[in-house]
Structure formats: structure tokens, C-alpha cells
N, C-alpha and C positions, 0 to 999 in steps of 0.2 A: 462652398462646393458643391457642386450641383446634387440632386435626391439619385436622382441612379449611382454616381461615384458612391454616396453615403453609404444608402446599400448595397455595393459592389462590397465595400470593408469591411462593410459589418458581416458580412456574407462569409467573408473570407476565413474571418477570427473565430472562424464556430470551428471547432475540435471537434474528435470521438474519445467520450471516455475510457477509450480502451488506453491500458498499462498494460504492455508488453509484461509478461512475467522477467522476461532479463533487462529489462531496466527495472522494475518495480527492487528485483535485488543486487544490480547493479548501484540504486540509490539505498539501497537498506544498509547495504557493505559498507559503503562509503563516507556514510551519516551516522555510523556507528551502531543505529539503529532507531536515529528520532526519525527518519522516515514514515517506519512503521507509522507512527505518533500521529506523522504530518496525514497519511494517510489513512488511518480513524479519522481521526478529526475529520475532512473532508467528506469522507464516509456519512457521518453522523448529520454533516449540514444538509448535503444531499436529500438524506431521508426525511430531516426536519421540514425541511422544503416542500417533499415532495405528498408525503403525506399531512402535511401540518400541523406536524407534532409539537409539543410542548416541552422539550428539552436542550440542555445548554451543549452542543459539539464539544467547549472547551472540557464543562467537568465529565461525560464520557470519554472521555479523551486522557484525562484526571487517571478516572479509576478506569483505565483500559481492561482490564482481566476480568472487574467484574459485569460487565457490560459489554465484554464482546463475546458473548452469547448469545446477549440480546441484538447485538448485531448483524452477525449470523442467521440468526433467526430473521429476522425483517426483511435480509437481502435472500434466502431461499421460498420464502413465501413471495415477496415480488416473482423472483425466476418463477415461481411455480404458478403462480397466477396468469402467464404469458404463458406455460404452456413448458416451459424451459425444465428442464430436470436438474436435478443436483446431486453433483455423486463426492460432497463433504461432511467426515462424520467432527463435527462440533465436538462434542465434552472432549473429544480423543485430540482434535487439533487443538484447540482450546489449552487440554494437561501440558501438551506440545510447548507452543508457546509460553506458559506460565514458568513451567521447568527452566525452558531457554534463556527462558528472561528472568529467575533469582536466582533460580541453583547455578547453573554455568560461569557469573559473572564473577563468584568467590569461592572455585572450584580449584582444588589445587593442581599445577603441572598445566601441560597445553590443553587440556578439556575445558578449560573457560575458554576459548576459542570456539567452543558450542554454540557463545551468545551470537555469533554474528550470522550464523544458519536459523535462527530462531523465524526468519520472513517465511521461509520453508511450509510453517503451520500458516501462514496466512494465502496461499498461494493456490490452493483447491478454489476456495470459494475467489478470488482474481481470476483466476481464470473458466471459471463458468459464468462469473459478471462479462467477463471479455468476449463471448460469445451471444451473451444477448445483448452488449453493447454493439457487436456486429450487425447481428440480424434488427436490429431498433433503428440505427444511423447506419448503414452502410454507408451511404454519400460521402460523410464524413469522413478529412482525414484527420490522421492519427498525428500528433502534436510535438514537433523538431524539438531537440535540445537545445538553449539558447547560452549564448557563449559563458553566462554568468555560470549557469549549469553543466557546464563541462568545463569550467576552472576548478568549480566548487567538486566534482565528480574526480578531477585530479587529485587532487590535492587530498580529501577523502581517502584516494584510492593510496595515496605515496603515505600517509599518515597507517593504515592500513597495513601494509607493509613495512616500515616502520615496527608497529606492535608485533607486529607477525613475526621478523626478524629475531628483534626481544625475548620473546619468548623464547624461540626455539634456539637463541644460543644463548641466552641464559639457560634451558634445562640439561 
């Protein structure tokens, strides 16, 4: 392949780091919350590379409730250093996330379904990051969903609705 074609294909594979909130919510619900772990892992992986940190993204994800504050603070510092405002109350968001992920799955009745809303605690930081990424690299396109992602989303949403119907019908 000639050099100019190789450079073109490399340039077209670069995508924006923007993750629309609707996509984050959909992936979180369809994956039964696992996407939040993936997002946390990729965030630590990014910060490790960017700041040359000696951290393990795996263990930071495994112990996510402990390191979530540190992740939010690092993103806040990154945003403020570039002149962006942060509008999220870190302690409150972490408390909400921990309650929704630890208490709700064991709650009686349909209240346990609030577990699926735990992604809401991460959306303020995600929104601020999206503004930052759009400013840093406005020319990069958002990555489209792949066929596998669409299939997995459909399966996850179908499974979620079965859980939802089972919970509401059995009540």
C-alpha cells in the first residue's frame, strides 16, 4: 500500500473521545451496569498514559468505589488546567453511585431497579469531559456503533425488559 493511502487509513481510524450521554446510558443499562466498569477502566488507562502514572487500571476498576473520587479529581484537575469549568459535586455523586450499586440490588420490591440508574451519578463528569473533548479535537468524528455493539445492545435491552417485566408482574 502506498504511503499516502496508509496515512489516510490511519487518519480515518482516529475518533473523538466524546461519549454521548445517551450512548453511555444505553450501554450501562444494556450491559446491566458492566459498561460503567469498562468506562472506569478506560479512564484510568487514559490517565495512566497521559500523566505517566504508576497505577493499575484493572485494580482501580476492581476497587472502583474507593478510587472513584480520585478519578473524578484527576479529571477535574485536567479540565481546570485547560480552562474548563467543572460542575459536578464529587462526594455527592460518589455517595449516589455507591448507594445505587450496593443497596439497591438487595432492596425488596421494584426499588431494586434503581440499580440500573447508577450511571446517572457518572453523567455529570461525562458531560464535562464531552465538552472538553469537543474543544480539544472538534475535527474528529464520533465513533459509530459496530454491528456487534448493536447486536449486544439489542440482546441486553431485551434481557433488561424481561427482568423489568418479571419484576413488575411478580409484584
